[in-house]
Every structure is written in C-alpha cells, then in structure tokens.
C-alpha positions in Angstrom: 208.5 68.2 -10.3 206.9 71.4 -11.6 203.6 72.2 -10.1 201.1 75.0 -10.7 200.7 76.7 -7.3 198.1 77.9 -6.5 196.1 76.1 -9.2 193.1 77.9 -10.7 189.7 76.7 -9.4 188.3 75.6 -12.8 185.2 74.2 -11.1 184.0 77.7 -10.1 183.0 80.3 -12.7 180.0 81.7 -11.0 178.2 82.1 -7.6 176.0 79.1 -8.7 179.1 77.0 -9.1 180.3 78.0 -5.6 176.8 77.2 -4.2 177.0 73.7 -5.8 180.5 73.1 -4.3 179.3 74.2 -0.8 176.3 71.9 -1.1 178.7 69.0 -2.1 180.9 69.6 0.9 178.0 69.8 3.3 176.6 66.5 1.9 180.0 64.9 2.5 180.1 66.2 6.1 176.9 67.9 7.3 178.6 69.0 10.6 181.5 70.9 8.9 181.6 74.6 8.4 182.3 75.7 4.9 184.5 78.7 4.5 185.0 80.7 1.3 188.2 82.8 1.1 188.1 86.1 -0.8 190.9 88.5 -1.6 190.5 92.0 -0.2 189.9 94.2 -3.3 187.5 96.6 -4.8 184.1 95.0 -5.2 184.7 92.2 -2.7 181.6 93.1 -0.8 179.4 92.2 -3.8 181.2 88.9 -4.2 180.8 88.2 -0.5 177.0 88.9 -0.7 176.8 86.3 -3.5 178.8 83.8 -1.4 176.5 84.3 1.6 173.5 83.7 -0.7 175.3 80.5 -1.8 175.1 79.4 1.8 178.7 79.7 3.0 179.1 79.4 6.7 182.2 81.6 6.9 183.5 84.3 4.6 187.3 85.1 5.0 188.6 88.4 3.8 192.3 88.1 3.2 194.6 91.1 3.0 197.4 91.5 0.5 200.1 91.7 3.2 199.7 88.0 4.0 200.7 85.0 1.8 203.3 82.3 1.8 207.0 82.8 1.1 206.4 80.8 -2.1 204.2 83.5 -3.5 205.8 85.5 -6.4 206.9 89.0 -5.4 204.7 90.4 -8.2 201.7 88.9 -6.5 202.8 90.0 -3.1 203.3 93.6 -4.3 200.4 94.1 -6.7 197.6 91.6 -5.9 194.8 92.6 -3.5 194.4 95.5 -1.0 194.8 96.0 2.8 192.4 93.8 4.8 190.8 96.9 6.4 189.4 98.1 3.0 188.0 94.7 2.0 186.6 94.0 5.5 184.9 97.4 5.7 183.3 96.9 2.3 182.1 93.4 3.1 180.6 94.4 6.4 178.7 97.3 5.0 177.4 95.4 2.0 176.2 92.4 4.0 174.5 94.7 6.6 172.8 96.8 4.0 171.4 93.7 2.2 170.2 92.0 5.4 172.7 89.1 5.0 175.1 89.7 7.9 173.2 87.5 10.4 173.7 84.4 8.2 177.5 84.2 8.1 180.6 84.6 10.3 183.2 87.0 8.9 186.9 86.2 9.3 189.9 88.3 8.4 193.6 87.7 8.0 196.6 89.2 6.3 199.4 90.2 8.7 197.5 90.6 11.9 200.1 91.0 14.7 198.7 92.6 17.8 195.6 92.8 20.0 195.0 96.2 18.6 194.7 94.7 15.1 192.1 92.3 16.5 190.0 95.0 18.0 190.1 97.2 14.9 189.2 94.1 12.8 186.2 93.5 15.1 185.0 97.1 14.8 185.2 96.9 11.0 183.1 93.7 11.1 185.1 90.6 11.8 184.3 87.9 14.3 187.2 85.6 13.7 190.9 86.4 13.1 193.7 84.4 11.3 197.3 84.4 12.3 199.8 82.7 10.0 203.0 84.5 9.1 203.3 86.0 12.5 203.1 82.5 14.1 205.7 81.2 11.8 208.1 84.0 12.9 207.3 83.1 16.5 208.4 79.5 15.7 211.7 80.7 14.1 210.9 81.7 10.5 213.5 84.2 9.2 211.5 85.2 6.1 214.0 83.9 3.6 211.1 83.4 1.1 212.3 80.0 0.0 209.3 77.9 1.1 209.0 76.3 -2.3 212.7 75.4 -2.7 213.1 72.9 0.1 216.0 75.0 1.4 214.5 76.7 4.5 217.4 77.5 6.8 215.1 77.6 9.9 213.7 74.1 9.2 210.1 75.4 9.0 209.2 74.7 5.3 211.4 71.8 4.2 211.5 68.0 3.9 215.3 67.9 4.2 216.1 66.0 7.4 219.3 68.0 8.0 217.4 71.3 7.7 214.4 70.1 9.7 216.8 69.3 12.6 217.4 73.0 12.8 213.8 73.8 13.7 213.7 75.2 17.2 210.0 76.1 17.5 207.8 74.8 20.3 204.0 74.8 20.8 204.5 76.9 24.0 205.8 79.8 21.8 202.5 80.0 19.9 200.5 79.7 23.1 202.5 82.5 24.8 202.2 84.8 21.8 198.4 84.3 21.3 197.9 84.7 25.1 199.6 88.1 24.9 197.6 89.1 21.9 194.4 88.1 23.7 195.5 90.0 26.8 196.2 93.2 24.8 192.8 92.8 23.1 191.1 92.5 26.5 192.8 95.6 27.7 191.4 97.6 24.8 188.0 96.1 25.4 188.1 97.2 29.1 189.0 100.8 28.0 185.9 100.7 25.6 183.6 99.2 28.3 182.9 96.0 26.3 182.6 92.7 28.1 182.5 90.5 24.9 184.0 90.8 21.5 180.6 90.5 19.9 179.7 93.8 21.4 182.4 95.4 19.3 181.7 93.7 16.0 180.6 96.3 13.4 181.1 99.2 15.8 183.1 101.3 13.4 181.6 104.4 15.0 184.1 103.8 17.9 187.1 104.3 15.5 188.5 107.8 15.1 191.1 109.3 12.8 194.2 110.5 14.5 194.4 114.2 13.5 197.9 114.4 15.0 199.5 112.4 12.2 201.6 114.9 10.1 203.1 112.5 7.6 202.7 114.1 4.2 201.0 111.1 2.6 198.2 111.2 5.1 197.3 114.8 4.5 193.8 115.1 3.1 193.2 111.4 3.4 189.4 110.7 3.7 188.6 107.6 5.7 184.9 108.2 6.1 184.0 105.5 3.6 185.9 102.9 5.7 184.4 104.1 9.0 180.9 104.4 7.7 178.4 102.4 9.7 175.1 101.5 7.9 171.8 102.0 9.7 171.5 98.6 11.5 168.1 99.3 13.1 166.4 96.4 11.3 169.5 94.3 10.4 172.0 92.4 12.5 175.6 93.5 12.4 177.1 90.1 13.4 176.3 86.4 13.0 173.1 85.3 14.8 171.8 82.3 12.9 173.0 79.2 10.9 172.7 78.8 7.2 169.9 76.6 5.8 171.5 74.1 3.5 168.3 72.1 2.7 170.1 68.8 3.2 166.8 67.2 4.4 165.7 67.3 0.7 168.6 65.3 -0.6 167.9 62.0 -2.4 170.4 60.3 -0.2 168.0 60.5 2.7 165.9 58.0 0.9 168.8 55.8 -0.1 170.7 55.6 3.2 168.1 53.4 5.1 168.1 50.9 2.3 171.9 50.5 2.7 171.8 49.5 6.4 173.0 45.9 5.8 176.1 47.2 3.9 176.9 49.9 6.4 176.2 47.8 9.5 177.3 44.3 8.5 179.3 44.7 5.3 176.7 42.7 3.4 176.6 43.6 -0.4 173.6 45.7 -1.3 172.5 46.5 -4.9 169.8 49.0 -5.6 168.1 50.0 -8.8 166.6 53.5 -8.7 165.3 56.2 -11.0 167.1 59.5 -11.1 166.3 63.0 -12.3 168.4 66.1 -12.9 166.9 67.8 -9.8 168.8 65.2 -7.7 172.1 66.8 -6.9 175.2 65.2 -5.3 173.6 61.8 -5.2 175.7 59.3 -3.2 177.8 61.8 -1.3 176.0 61.5 2.0 176.4 57.7 1.7 180.1 58.2 1.0 180.4 60.4 4.0 178.8 57.8 6.2 181.2 55.1 4.8 184.2 57.4 5.6 183.0 58.1 9.1 182.6 54.4 9.9 185.4 52.8 8.0 187.9 55.6 7.2 189.8 56.0 4.0 189.9 52.2 3.5 186.2 52.2 2.9 184.3 48.9 2.1 185.2 45.8 0.1 184.7 46.3 -3.7 181.1 46.5 -4.9 179.7 46.3 -1.3 177.3 49.2 -2.3 176.1 49.1 -5.9 173.7 51.9 -6.9 172.2 51.4 -10.4 170.4 54.6 -11.6 168.3 55.1 -14.7 167.6 58.6 -16.1 169.2 62.0 -16.3 171.3 62.7 -13.2 171.9 66.2 -11.7 175.2 67.8 -10.8 177.9 66.1 -8.8 176.8 62.5 -9.1 179.1 60.3 -7.0 181.1 63.2 -5.6 183.8 62.1 -3.1 182.7 58.4 -3.6 184.5 56.1 -1.1 186.1 52.7 -1.8 183.5 49.9 -2.1 180.9 52.1 -3.8 179.9 51.5 -7.4 177.7 53.8 -9.4 176.1 52.6 -12.6 174.2 55.2 -14.6 172.1 54.3 -17.6 171.4 57.7 -19.1 173.3 60.9 -18.9 174.6 63.2 -16.2 175.3 66.9 -15.6 178.5 68.6 -14.5 181.0 67.5 -11.8 180.6 63.8 -12.2 182.9 62.1 -9.7 184.2 65.3 -8.2 186.9 64.4 -5.6 186.4 60.7 -6.3 188.1 58.9 -3.5 188.2 55.2 -4.4 184.7 54.5 -5.8 183.8 53.2 -9.3 181.6 54.9 -11.8 180.1 53.5 -15.0 178.1 55.7 -17.3 176.4 54.3 -20.4 173.3 55.1 -22.6 170.0 53.7 -21.6 169.1 50.3 -23.1 167.4 50.7 -26.5 169.1 54.0 -27.3 169.6 54.3 -31.1 172.4 56.9 -31.2 176.1 56.2 -31.3 177.5 57.0 -27.9 181.0 57.7 -29.3 179.6 60.7 -31.1 177.5 62.1 -28.3 178.2 63.9 -25.0 176.6 62.0 -22.1 178.7 63.5 -19.3 178.8 67.3 -18.5 181.8 69.5 -17.8 184.4 69.3 -15.0 184.1 65.5 -14.5 186.6 64.0 -12.0 187.7 67.4 -10.7 190.3 66.8 -8.0 189.7 63.1 -8.0 192.3 61.0 -6.0 191.6 57.3 -6.7 189.0 55.0 -8.2 187.9 53.9 -11.7 185.6 55.6 -14.2 184.2 54.2 -17.5 182.2 56.4 -19.8 180.5 54.9 -22.9 180.3 58.3 -24.7 181.9 61.6 -24.7 182.5 64.1 -21.8 182.4 67.9 -21.9 185.1 70.3 -21.1 187.8 70.1 -18.4 187.6 66.4 -18.0 189.9 65.0 -15.2 191.5 68.3 -14.3 193.6 68.0 -11.2 193.1 64.3 -11.3 195.8 62.7 -9.1 195.1 59.0 -9.1 191.9 57.9 -11.0 191.9 55.5 -13.9 189.4 56.7 -16.5 188.3 55.6 -20.0 186.1 58.0 -22.1 185.3 58.1 -25.8 185.9 61.7 -26.5 186.4 65.1 -24.7 185.8 68.8 -25.0 188.5 71.5 -24.4 191.1 71.5 -21.6 191.1 67.8 -20.9 193.5 66.5 -18.2 194.4 70.1 -17.2 196.7 70.3 -14.1 196.6 66.5 -13.8 199.2 65.1 -11.4 198.6 61.4 -11.4 196.4 58.5 -12.6 195.7 57.2 -16.1 193.3 58.4 -18.7 192.4 56.7 -22.0 190.5 58.8 -24.6 189.1 56.6 -27.4 188.2 59.5 -29.6 188.8 63.2 -30.4 189.7 65.8 -27.9 189.2 69.6 -27.8 192.0 72.2 -27.7 194.5 72.8 -24.8 194.7 69.2 -23.7 197.2 68.6 -20.9 197.8 72.2 -20.0 199.8 72.3 -16.7 199.8 68.5 -16.6 202.7 67.5 -14.3 202.0 63.8 -13.6 200.1 60.7 -14.7 199.8 59.4 -18.2 197.1 59.9 -20.9 196.6 57.7 -23.9 194.7 59.4 -26.8 193.4 57.7 -30.0 194.4 60.1 -32.7 192.9 58.8 -35.9 192.7 62.3 -37.5 196.3 63.4 -36.9 195.1 66.6 -35.3 196.1 65.9 -31.7 199.5 67.5 -32.0 197.8 70.9 -32.6 195.2 70.4 -29.9 197.6 69.3 -27.1 199.4 71.9 -25.0 203.1 70.9 -25.2 204.5 73.2 -22.6 204.9 70.4 -20.0 204.4 67.2 -21.8 205.9 65.0 -24.6 204.0 63.0 -27.1 205.1 59.4 -27.8 203.9 56.3 -29.6 202.7 53.5 -27.4 205.6 51.1 -28.1 206.5 50.0 -24.6 205.0 46.5 -24.0 204.0 47.5 -20.5 202.1 50.6 -21.8 200.4 48.5 -24.4 199.3 46.0 -21.8 198.1 48.7 -19.5 196.1 50.5 -22.2 194.6 47.2 -23.5 193.5 46.2 -20.0 191.8 49.6 -19.5 189.8 49.2 -22.7 188.9 45.6 -21.9 187.5 46.7 -18.5 185.7 49.6 -20.3 184.0 47.1 -22.7 183.1 44.7 -19.8 181.5 47.4 -17.7 179.8 49.5 -20.4 179.4 47.2 -23.4 181.0 49.9 -25.5 180.9 49.2 -29.3 183.7 51.6 -29.8 185.9 49.8 -27.3 185.0 46.4 -28.7 185.8 47.6 -32.3 189.3 48.7 -31.1 190.0 45.4 -29.4 188.9 43.4 -32.3 191.4 45.1 -34.6 194.0 45.9 -31.9 197.1 45.8 -34.0 195.9 48.2 -36.6 194.5 50.7 -34.0 197.6 50.6 -31.7 199.8 52.9 -33.9 197.2 55.6 -33.7 197.4 55.9 -30.0 199.5 58.7 -28.6 201.0 58.6 -25.1 201.0 62.0 -23.3 203.9 61.9 -20.9 204.7 64.9 -18.6 208.4 65.7 -19.0 209.2 66.1 -15.3 207.4 62.9 -14.5 209.5 61.2 -17.1 212.7 62.5 -15.6 211.5 61.4 -12.1 210.8 57.9 -13.3 214.2 57.8 -15.0 215.9 58.7 -11.7 214.0 56.1 -9.8 215.0 53.5 -12.4 218.6 54.4 -12.1 218.4 54.2 -8.3 216.8 50.8 -8.5 219.4 49.5 -10.9 222.2 50.8 -8.6 220.6 48.9 -5.6 220.3 45.7 -7.7 224.0 46.0 -8.7 225.0 46.5 -5.1 223.0 43.5 -3.9 224.5 41.4 -6.7 228.1 42.4 -5.6 227.3 41.6 -2.0 225.9 38.2 -2.9 
C-alpha cells in the first residue's frame, strides 16, 4: 500500500501548538522526557529557543548527512545543512537568551568517531545519536532500498528469506561504541577534561587547521561557528529540569475520585463542570490506566466522565479502553488526539436552541493520530478531522477542510457537508459522506481514493449501525431524520474507498477463496 512518509505534522503550525503537544505527552507520562527534533538549517537557533520556551526536555539538531535509505535523493542532497552549523547556532542562541540551562541538546547526522563526539560537545551538545553507522556495523551495505522490502543484508525487510541473511549481533554495536568512547576519552585526556560536561560549549578549544591547502577551503571564515558567547551570567549546559506545571492539571482533582475504578474495577461515573482553561483533561487518568492495565485497559464504561461547559484543548487525548467522555457543550482543538480505545460523545448542552448540524462544536485537528475507539459528535467539526486516523470509528455532522487526510484505517461517517481537500493522502480505512448537494466530487482529493455509491449490503448495514449508535449516544436530530427516511437518504451517501486498500482487500478475498476451494477438494 502507498504511504506518505514521513507524513507532515498537521497538528503543529506554531510554537504554541508544540507546547500543547509537549504538555499532552507529559500528562500521558509525567516521567518521560519529551524530545523535539529540528533540522539543521539557517534560523534553527530561533526555532530551538521557541521549543525550549515550549518546555521541551531535549532538543535534537539533526544534520543533513543522516537519514534513512528510504529518503528521496533530492531530500538527502538538498534538505538541511551540516550538523556543525545548526548545533553552533542553537548553542549560541540558547546561551545568549538564558535558556541553555533548561534543556539538553542532542546532535546526530553521520557521527562516526570519538573525534566527532568531542567536536559536537565543544559546539554545545550533551547527547549524541548514532544510526546509519550502527546499521553499517550490523551489516548494512547502503543499497538504499529500505522502503522496498528487498534489503539484501536482511536489515530492513519483512521477507523471511532475506531476514535469514542478517548477520549482525549486539556485540558488534557494543564493540563499536566502546571504541568510540575510548577515542573520545583519549581526546578528553589530551584536553585535560575529566568529564564530558567540562567540554560542552567550549568552542574556544577548537582551532582552524591553517595547513589545509585544498582550494575550496581558502578564505573560509569559521569564526561565526567557533564564536563563544559571554557565559558569565548564563549556563552553557543543562543544569535544571523544565517546569511543566502538571500540578495545576484538572486531572489531579479527578484522579482521587476514580480510586474504586482504578483499584477494584468498579464502575465510576462523575458529573463535572469544565472550562476552556482546562487542557488535556482525562489524559493523566488514561496514563494511569495504561500503567496499571496496559493496552487492554478497563472493561467498557468503567470510567465515565460527564462534563458540562466549554472544554479546552486536547480533551480525552490518548484515552484508554474503558474510559467514556461525554461533553455537553463544545470543545477546542485536538479532541481525542491519539485516542487509544476510549469513547467520546460531544453534544450541545440541554436546552440549546440552535441546530447542531449547522454549527461547529468541535475545534480543529480532532482525532489526530487516533488508533482505536469510538467518537460521536452531534454537530460539525473544524478542519483536519481524523487526519492520520488508523482505527477509530467516528460519526460527525459536518467538517471543515482537509478531512480524513493521511487516514490509514478506521471508519468515518459524515452526515453533512465537508470542506475542500477531503481524503488527501488517504491510504486506508473507509469514509461515508452524505452528499445532498452534489458538490463532494469537487471537494474530495481523488489522487488516492475512488468514490462509490453505498450499494453493498455489508456497507449499508455498517453505516446504518454507526448512525444508530450516534443517535443513541447523542440524541442527534440529524441522525434520527436520516434513519426515519433511510431508503431515500441512502442514495446520497458516497463511499470514499482508497484504491490501494481496495486492491489489498481484493487480494485477500482471492486468497480466502483459494483456501476454501482447496479445503473443499480435500474434504
């Protein structure tokens, strides 16, 4: 199947978006370090400063020499800059702005020797990434076929015959990194340093080799790279932890009330108010469920949180199985981000006099990267709904632009109009769209999908069941009207079916039929 790799991160368009994502991740696992990877390029220092202010724990500067064998040659040759340039700019910017003490800086991009490690430390790095080099140590022959399943060394393939050719051993990696560390230690001894921290940011210890006579190096000025800011008042390496303000999270008030569910699996239902200052509500609870019960989570509806009001960003992010969120009101962006088995119901508050089918009650980027679960929205959602959805079943009554972008699995039913560029990059899953205006053909991106009428009885049953659950959970008037006159509405539904997914299903059907024929013959 065709995949977009790497996919764009359509949940991040600003430093504020990155800060929200970092906060979401820390709520899911308060003990984890959150790392933000930045490409070494002009201006990366300014971006790194914003990322540190967004409370990242680690900033990774990645040089253009690295990358997987699946990367296009145009990207390898023309995207990014050497790690030395980006690292030096990042270190100088963070020190000058008094931010360096709050973050650890990591560097990668074709580091190969202990000398590379020492130079990286002097330019500002505390951590070092080895990737391609270690693959070579394990037997990679750089055929650049990582994405074709034809790796002759058995490194990047799922083919059993090719995987049998893999000759790498963990000892090879241990030996190589031991030699790298030994070389780095030798350089440290020559410089009189006992620890690597003593060398971090010491670019004043680097000198230009005047004996180089290669014509391209003539007149090359490296002073900007080797510049060391006045660090009299500012730290030049990481000395403190980021403050994530997790103690102010709403979940700290909710968790003690859920002790019966978490300790004894007794169902607990809470009714609570919510305001738009309450961000990432439910994610700490979900993290606790995952720590105790793993990916299986809890029995359905063990934890039921019923909120009333206007929710902030990332409500029910990463919600685990057994968790049900009911929101009477409206919510901001990132609803159900990374949903992992939970159930979400959003509907207007009781007594509302507006028609939900004509109003947006859910913000942008809902269900970003969701993997499993159910979502029912009595009203419309904003832009980029269910992008990178890989397994969630969702019903919504209208969408903004870019719906189901990069979707790889799951089911989505849209009981109303959509914006433009629907299904761009969609390689899996199925979407059902009610197209009463006849405009959907022009609004759907047809590069990777086909449009069909919902004529298959199985599809009809699936769609009807989704709408019935939607009405049961939300009381949707729109959904009830469609069900009351099902036969007349059904011809207006369009099935959005990814072409590669269709071919894959066809192959599976043929294989199943062949197995059945063989079994019949044997009988």
